[in-house]
N, CA, C and O of each residue as an XYZ file, in Angstrom:
580
protein
N       0.838     -1.174      0.000
C       0.000      0.000      0.000
C       0.888      1.245      0.000
O       1.730      1.416      0.882
N       0.700      2.086     -0.966
C       1.380      3.375     -1.016
C       0.305      4.461     -1.035
O      -0.641      4.415     -1.821
N       0.483      5.437     -0.146
C      -0.461      6.560     -0.083
C       0.348      7.851     -0.100
O       1.193      8.079      0.765
N       0.079      8.690     -1.095
C       0.741      9.986     -1.228
C      -0.337     11.045     -1.367
O      -1.207     10.950     -2.232
N      -0.274     12.063     -0.502
C      -1.269     13.131     -0.515
C      -0.548     14.472     -0.348
O       0.292     14.628      0.537
N      -0.882     15.420     -1.196
C      -0.455     16.808     -1.029
C      -1.738     17.596     -0.832
O      -2.631     17.563     -1.679
N      -1.830     18.304      0.285
C      -3.102     18.897      0.673
C      -2.926     20.225      1.403
O      -1.875     20.494      1.985
N      -3.941     21.026      1.363
C      -3.985     22.246      2.148
C      -4.657     22.032      3.493
O      -4.734     22.952      4.308
N      -5.144     20.819      3.726
C      -5.862     20.483      4.955
C      -4.921     19.977      6.040
O      -3.806     19.534      5.761
N      -5.391     20.052      7.284
C      -4.626     19.536      8.423
C      -4.403     18.023      8.259
O      -5.217     17.325      7.653
N      -3.301     17.542      8.802
C      -2.955     16.124      8.716
C      -3.500     15.402      9.945
O      -3.245     15.804     11.080
N      -4.255     14.333      9.702
C      -4.829     13.521     10.775
C      -3.872     12.357     11.056
O      -3.955     11.309     10.416
N      -2.980     12.550     12.000
C      -1.949     11.560     12.316
C      -2.574     10.232     12.735
O      -2.132      9.175     12.286
N      -3.583     10.275     13.580
C      -4.210      9.044     14.071
C      -4.771      8.214     12.915
O      -4.608      6.994     12.895
N      -5.420      8.856     11.969
C      -5.989      8.133     10.827
C      -4.890      7.534      9.955
O      -5.024      6.409      9.474
N      -3.810      8.278      9.750
C      -2.713      7.773      8.919
C      -2.038      6.573      9.572
O      -1.732      5.589      8.900
N      -1.805      6.651     10.881
C      -1.197      5.526     11.595
C      -2.129      4.314     11.589
O      -1.681      3.185     11.384
N      -3.414      4.543     11.812
C      -4.375      3.441     11.825
C      -4.393      2.714     10.489
O      -4.501      1.489     10.449
N      -4.290      3.454      9.407
C      -4.271      2.840      8.083
C      -3.029      1.972      7.905
O      -3.122      0.865      7.373
N      -1.880      2.455      8.339
C      -0.646      1.669      8.227
C      -0.699      0.418      9.106
O      -0.133     -0.616      8.752
N      -1.371      0.513     10.242
C      -1.455     -0.636     11.148
C      -2.282     -1.776     10.584
O      -2.197     -2.895     11.090
N      -3.075     -1.532      9.559
C      -3.902     -2.588      8.959
C      -3.158     -3.394      7.901
O      -3.725     -4.325      7.330
N      -1.894     -3.053      7.629
C      -1.155     -3.717      6.552
C      -0.667     -5.103      6.924
O      -0.238     -5.853      6.047
N      -0.719     -5.470      8.203
C      -0.297     -6.799      8.622
C       1.167     -6.889      9.012
O       1.669     -7.979      9.287
N       1.852     -5.769      9.040
C       3.256     -5.776      9.436
C       3.399     -5.863     10.947
O       2.416     -5.800     11.685
N       4.641     -6.010     11.392
C       4.921     -6.071     12.813
C       5.437     -4.761     13.357
O       5.654     -4.630     14.562
N       5.641     -3.775     12.472
C       6.193     -2.491     12.918
C       5.661     -1.357     12.053
O       5.524     -1.487     10.836
N       5.366     -0.248     12.711
C       5.009      0.988     12.026
C       5.903      2.081     12.589
O       5.980      2.270     13.803
N       6.573      2.795     11.700
C       7.411      3.930     12.105
C       6.844      5.186     11.463
O       6.270      5.137     10.375
N       7.011      6.310     12.149
C       6.484      7.552     11.576
C       7.346      8.742     11.970
O       8.095      8.717     12.947
N       7.204      9.779     11.162
C       7.832     11.067     11.414
C       6.778     12.127     11.145
O       6.086     12.082     10.128
N       6.660     13.079     12.057
C       5.781     14.212     11.866
C       6.627     15.474     11.944
O       7.295     15.715     12.950
N       6.602     16.277     10.890
C       7.326     17.535     10.878
C       6.393     18.680     11.206
O       5.256     18.724     10.738
N       6.883     19.608     12.016
C       6.117     20.773     12.439
C       6.771     22.041     11.906
O       7.990     22.088     11.735
N       5.978     23.055     11.647
C       6.507     24.349     11.227
C       7.237     24.956     12.424
O       6.664     25.091     13.505
N       8.505     25.320     12.224
C       9.308     25.960     13.275
C       9.096     27.473     13.226
O       8.820     28.039     12.168
N       9.229     28.115     14.382
C       9.130     29.575     14.362
C      10.467     30.199     13.991
O      10.509     31.361     13.587
N      11.555     29.454     14.120
C      12.894     29.909     13.713
C      13.129     31.379     14.023
O      13.562     32.145     13.162
N      12.847     31.758     15.237
C      13.140     33.119     15.661
C      12.250     34.186     15.053
O      12.738     35.243     14.653
N      10.959     33.928     14.979
C      10.052     34.977     14.540
C       9.241     34.702     13.297
O       8.591     35.612     12.782
N       9.253     33.479     12.793
C       8.430     33.159     11.626
C       6.963     33.190     12.052
O       6.565     32.491     12.983
N       6.172     33.997     11.370
C       4.736     34.086     11.647
C       3.952     33.120     10.762
O       2.919     32.590     11.171
N       4.461     32.893      9.527
C       3.799     31.980      8.601
C       4.835     31.366      7.679
O       5.788     32.018      7.252
N       4.620     30.089      7.386
C       5.368     29.396      6.345
C       4.360     29.066      5.258
O       3.330     28.445      5.522
N       4.661     29.482      4.039
C       3.768     29.224      2.909
C       4.505     28.311      1.938
O       5.608     28.623      1.491
N       3.882     27.180      1.618
C       4.478     26.232      0.678
C       3.691     26.210     -0.618
O       2.464     26.109     -0.622
N       4.424     26.308     -1.716
C       3.857     26.116     -3.047
C       4.424     24.825     -3.603
O       5.472     24.350     -3.165
N       3.720     24.266     -4.569
C       4.215     23.046     -5.216
C       3.766     23.050     -6.670
O       2.983     23.894     -7.104
N       4.284     22.091     -7.394
C       3.927     21.934     -8.795
C       2.997     20.733     -8.886
O       3.467     19.596     -8.912
N       1.665     20.965     -8.935
C       0.710     19.854     -8.911
C       1.014     18.817     -9.988
O       1.350     19.144    -11.126
N       0.887     17.594     -9.597
C       1.185     16.484    -10.501
C       2.637     16.077    -10.372
O       2.925     14.909    -10.111
N       3.547     16.998    -10.544
C       4.976     16.689    -10.437
C       5.359     16.385     -8.996
O       6.161     15.484     -8.748
N       4.802     17.115     -8.054
C       5.130     16.895     -6.646
C       4.636     15.523     -6.205
O       5.379     14.765     -5.581
N       3.395     15.204     -6.523
C       2.847     13.899     -6.156
C       3.630     12.768     -6.816
O       3.879     11.738     -6.189
N       4.019     12.951     -8.072
C       4.787     11.926     -8.775
C       6.151     11.712     -8.131
O       6.606     10.576     -8.003
N       6.805     12.798     -7.725
C       8.111     12.680     -7.074
C       7.983     11.948     -5.738
O       8.809     11.095     -5.413
N       6.964     12.276     -4.976
C       6.745     11.604     -3.698
C       6.394     10.134     -3.898
O       6.849      9.281     -3.136
N       5.595      9.832     -4.909
C       5.232      8.442     -5.201
C       6.465      7.636     -5.600
O       6.608      6.486     -5.184
N       7.358      8.221     -6.399
C       8.594      7.511     -6.780
C       9.436      7.179     -5.555
O       9.978      6.078     -5.450
N       9.546      8.123     -4.632
C      10.300      7.865     -3.408
C       9.643      6.768     -2.577
O      10.327      5.886     -2.059
N       8.326      6.821     -2.450
C       7.611      5.791     -1.688
C       7.781      4.418     -2.336
O       7.991      3.425     -1.640
N       7.691      4.360     -3.658
C       7.889      3.090     -4.368
C       9.300      2.558     -4.142
O       9.485      1.359     -3.932
N      10.291      3.436     -4.183
C      11.671      3.010     -3.940
C      11.812      2.448     -2.525
O      12.471      1.428     -2.325
N      11.201      3.105     -1.551
C      11.275      2.628     -0.171
C      10.591      1.271     -0.010
O      11.115      0.387      0.668
N       9.431      1.106     -0.628
C       8.700     -0.156     -0.523
C       9.543     -1.309     -1.068
O       9.609     -2.378     -0.462
N      10.177     -1.086     -2.198
C      11.005     -2.136     -2.798
C      12.274     -2.374     -1.980
O      12.618     -3.515     -1.674
N      12.956     -1.300     -1.634
C      14.257     -1.400     -0.963
C      14.164     -2.072      0.411
O      15.059     -2.829      0.789
N      13.079     -1.800      1.168
C      12.937     -2.349      2.512
C      11.805     -3.374      2.619
O      11.425     -3.744      3.730
N      11.269     -3.831      1.513
C      10.166     -4.812      1.509
C       9.031     -4.376      2.438
O       8.544     -5.149      3.263
N       8.631     -3.126      2.279
C       7.581     -2.575      3.127
C       6.212     -3.127      2.772
O       5.970     -3.563      1.647
N       5.349     -3.099      3.729
C       3.956     -3.462      3.520
C       3.121     -2.208      3.267
O       2.002     -2.286      2.760
N       3.681     -1.048      3.628
C       2.983      0.205      3.396
C       3.899      1.386      3.576
O       4.846      1.346      4.362
N       3.606      2.448      2.836
C       4.335      3.712      2.963
C       3.347      4.843      2.708
O       2.582      4.810      1.744
N       3.372      5.832      3.576
C       2.473      6.981      3.474
C       3.281      8.267      3.564
O       4.138      8.419      4.435
N       2.995      9.189      2.654
C       3.565     10.533      2.716
C       2.408     11.509      2.538
O       1.720     11.498      1.518
N       2.206     12.354      3.551
C       1.202     13.410      3.473
C       1.935     14.718      3.704
O       2.589     14.893      4.732
N       1.830     15.638      2.755
C       2.543     16.917      2.855
C       1.574     18.057      2.675
O       0.746     18.048      1.764
N       1.680     19.040      3.550
C       0.830     20.221      3.472
C       1.389     21.220      2.476
O       2.593     21.260      2.228
N       0.506     22.022      1.912
C       0.858     23.191      1.112
C      -0.043     24.331      1.562
O      -1.028     24.121      2.270
N       0.308     25.533      1.141
C      -0.449     26.699      1.564
C       0.179     27.314      2.801
O       1.328     27.022      3.133
N      -0.578     28.169      3.483
C      -0.077     28.869      4.658
C      -0.229     28.060      5.924
O      -1.259     27.428      6.158
N       0.823     28.088      6.749
C       0.827     27.375      8.024
C       1.519     28.214      9.083
O       2.475     28.933      8.794
N       1.036     28.118     10.294
C       1.626     28.832     11.431
C       2.602     27.919     12.163
O       2.507     26.697     12.043
N       3.532     28.485     12.913
C       4.431     27.667     13.720
C       3.648     26.704     14.613
O       2.632     27.064     15.206
N       4.150     25.477     14.689
C       3.499     24.443     15.479
C       2.556     23.564     14.685
O       2.210     22.473     15.137
N       2.127     24.015     13.503
C       1.241     23.183     12.685
C       2.037     22.059     12.026
O       3.233     22.189     11.767
N       1.344     20.960     11.764
C       1.970     19.836     11.069
C       2.153     20.186      9.602
O       1.236     20.669      8.938
N       3.369     19.928      9.109
C       3.666     20.211      7.714
C       3.825     18.918      6.903
O       3.532     18.887      5.708
N       4.293     17.852      7.567
C       4.515     16.603      6.844
C       4.360     15.411      7.789
O       4.702     15.474      8.970
N       3.836     14.332      7.227
C       3.767     13.044      7.913
C       4.347     12.000      6.981
O       3.977     11.924      5.809
N       5.256     11.199      7.504
C       5.798     10.051      6.772
C       5.606      8.842      7.664
O       5.978      8.862      8.837
N       5.030      7.796      7.114
C       4.843      6.561      7.866
C       5.186      5.354      7.031
O       4.961      5.336      5.821
N       5.737      4.336      7.687
C       6.100      3.100      6.998
C       5.657      1.910      7.832
O       5.649      1.969      9.061
N       5.293      0.840      7.161
C       4.925     -0.414      7.820
C       5.764     -1.530      7.222
O       5.896     -1.648      6.003
N       6.331     -2.349      8.107
C       7.219     -3.427      7.668
C       7.071     -4.615      8.617
O       6.499     -4.486      9.699
N       7.587     -5.761      8.208
C       7.534     -6.913      9.105
C       8.298     -6.683     10.417
O       7.909     -7.206     11.462
N       9.385     -5.900     10.362
C      10.234     -5.682     11.538
C      10.610     -4.209     11.658
O      10.566     -3.472     10.674
N      10.981     -3.781     12.865
C      11.223     -2.370     13.154
C      12.375     -1.754     12.373
O      12.270     -0.605     11.945
N      13.464     -2.476     12.173
C      14.628     -1.879     11.504
C      14.258     -1.373     10.115
O      14.619     -0.257      9.741
N      13.548     -2.182      9.361
C      13.155     -1.772      8.008
C      12.204     -0.586      8.058
O      12.343      0.351      7.271
N      11.235     -0.613      8.977
C      10.279      0.493      9.086
C      10.992      1.793      9.454
O      10.711      2.841      8.873
N      11.910      1.729     10.411
C      12.633      2.925     10.841
C      13.555      3.459      9.750
O      13.576      4.664      9.499
N      14.307      2.596      9.106
C      15.221      3.030      8.047
C      14.459      3.634      6.876
O      14.846      4.679      6.353
N      13.389      2.987      6.468
C      12.602      3.487      5.338
C      11.973      4.842      5.662
O      11.907      5.720      4.801
N      11.519      5.008      6.883
C      10.933      6.289      7.296
C      11.996      7.389      7.225
O      11.732      8.487      6.734
N      13.176      7.089      7.708
C      14.271      8.059      7.661
C      14.653      8.389      6.218
O      14.870      9.552      5.878
N      14.732      7.373      5.385
C      15.015      7.564      3.957
C      13.996      8.513      3.327
O      14.370      9.455      2.628
N      12.727      8.267      3.570
C      11.677      9.068      2.939
C      11.745     10.532      3.356
O      11.651     11.413      2.502
N      11.904     10.812      4.637
C      11.932     12.213      5.048
C      13.208     12.889      4.568
O      13.182     14.058      4.184
N      14.322     12.167      4.586
C      15.573     12.761      4.099
C      15.489     13.088      2.614
O      15.899     14.170      2.192
N      14.969     12.175      1.831
C      14.939     12.368      0.385
C      13.852     13.345     -0.063
O      14.064     14.088     -1.021
N      12.713     13.364      0.592
C      11.669     14.283      0.116
C      12.083     15.731      0.318
O      11.621     16.612     -0.408
N      12.954     15.992      1.300
C      13.414     17.362      1.536
C      14.180     17.926      0.336
O      14.219     19.142      0.144
N      14.791     17.051     -0.473
C      15.580     17.524     -1.618
C      14.997     17.106     -2.965
O      15.286     17.735     -3.983
N      14.182     16.058     -2.984
C      13.731     15.488     -4.261
C      12.322     15.866     -4.688
O      11.931     15.606     -5.826
N      11.558     16.473     -3.797
C      10.179     16.846     -4.146
C      10.111     18.356     -4.386
O      10.671     19.138     -3.618
N       9.422     18.759     -5.459
C       9.364     20.189     -5.798
C       8.376     20.977     -4.928
O       7.187     21.081     -5.230
N       8.923     21.528     -3.832
C       8.194     22.444     -2.958
C       8.995     23.733     -2.878
O      10.225     23.706     -2.929
N       8.312     24.853     -2.755
C       8.952     26.144     -2.565
C       8.393     26.759     -1.294
O       7.178     26.810     -1.099
N       9.299     27.230     -0.420
C       8.906     27.747      0.893
C       9.139     29.253      0.983
O      10.177     29.771      0.569
N       8.141     29.936      1.537
C       8.252     31.371      1.796
C       7.923     31.616      3.270
O       6.865     31.219      3.757
N       8.838     32.269      3.962
C       8.628     32.613      5.360
C       8.198     34.070      5.479
O       8.706     34.943      4.776
N       7.258     34.313      6.378
C       6.856     35.677      6.701
C       7.274     35.957      8.132
O       6.935     35.227      9.064
N       8.029     37.047      8.272
C       8.471     37.532      9.583
C       8.062     39.004      9.665
O       8.565     39.840      8.914
N       7.164     39.303     10.565
C       6.663     40.674     10.644
C       5.971     41.047      9.342
O       5.042     40.366      8.908
N       6.427     42.130      8.720
C       5.842     42.590      7.457
C       6.608     42.109      6.231
O       6.235     42.428      5.102
N       7.675     41.343      6.444
C       8.534     40.924      5.330
C       8.392     39.429      5.062
O       8.297     38.618      5.983
N       8.381     39.091      3.778
C       8.339     37.693      3.361
C       9.547     37.413      2.481
O       9.956     38.260      1.687
N      10.116     36.219      2.626
C      11.259     35.841      1.792
C      11.218     34.354      1.500
O      10.756     33.555      2.314
N      11.712     33.999      0.317
C      11.784     32.600     -0.085
C      12.954     31.947      0.627
O      13.993     32.573      0.837
N      12.783     30.688      0.997
C      13.786     29.941      1.747
C      14.396     28.890      0.834
O      13.676     28.118      0.200
N      15.716     28.860      0.766
C      16.411     27.870     -0.048
C      16.644     26.576      0.713
O      16.400     26.488      1.916
N      17.119     25.577     -0.010
C      17.451     24.290      0.620
C      18.677     24.465      1.502
O      19.529     25.316      1.246
N      18.749     23.661      2.522
C      19.876     23.691      3.447
C      20.905     22.641      3.034
O      20.559     21.581      2.512
N      22.160     22.954      3.276
C      23.226     21.992      2.998
C      23.042     20.701      3.775
O      23.350     19.618      3.278
N      22.537     20.821      5.001
C      22.323     19.629      5.829
C      21.261     18.705      5.215
O      21.322     17.489      5.398
N      20.294     19.274      4.492
C      19.288     18.444      3.820
C      19.939     17.598      2.736
O      19.611     16.421      2.587
N      20.848     18.180      1.990
C      21.533     17.436      0.925
C      22.470     16.375      1.496
O      22.609     15.291      0.928
N      23.108     16.690      2.614
C      23.970     15.710      3.274
C      23.156     14.511      3.733
O      23.557     13.367      3.520
N      22.008     14.768      4.364
C      21.153     13.690      4.834
C      20.630     12.837      3.677
O      20.623     11.609      3.759
N      20.195     13.490      2.608
C      19.678     12.750      1.449
C      20.797     11.946      0.776
O      20.559     10.845      0.280
N      22.007     12.496      0.760
C      23.121     11.832      0.095
C      23.501     10.497      0.698
O      24.056      9.647      0.001
N      23.226     10.292      1.944
C      23.604      9.016      2.561
C      22.783      7.834      2.057
O      23.142      6.678      2.283
N      21.672      8.130      1.368
C      20.809      7.073      0.842
C      21.079      6.766     -0.619
O      20.462      5.856     -1.172
N      21.984      7.497     -1.264
C      22.233      7.287     -2.682
C      23.343      6.294     -2.892
O      23.692      5.991     -4.033
């Protein structure tokens, strides 16, 4: 089971975990990313390229399913405006054993940070600016290549 969703709606973590738990695996691992205030961020706005973003996320999920023999992989990513503390991304994996579920979950979050077409704009006070990728994101993604 692969589930990829890009949405402007809030992420229902309980529902996503419950769905992964029905796959028959012995382990479910997850990561939930929250919008950071990073010293004064009032809003984080994410744009994406519809169709291309979902396809990129699906390719990553398919790679994880094959590489770790997963029973399920879920990626839900928010777009639009979000305040600090709101959920921005959920990644979940289901596998027969914990090591595969944990590794695949880490792979997915590391790779989606660099491989999926999202553009971020931070608003601080009256000023807004686009945010580039971080070197640490590329380092993390590189360990899986």
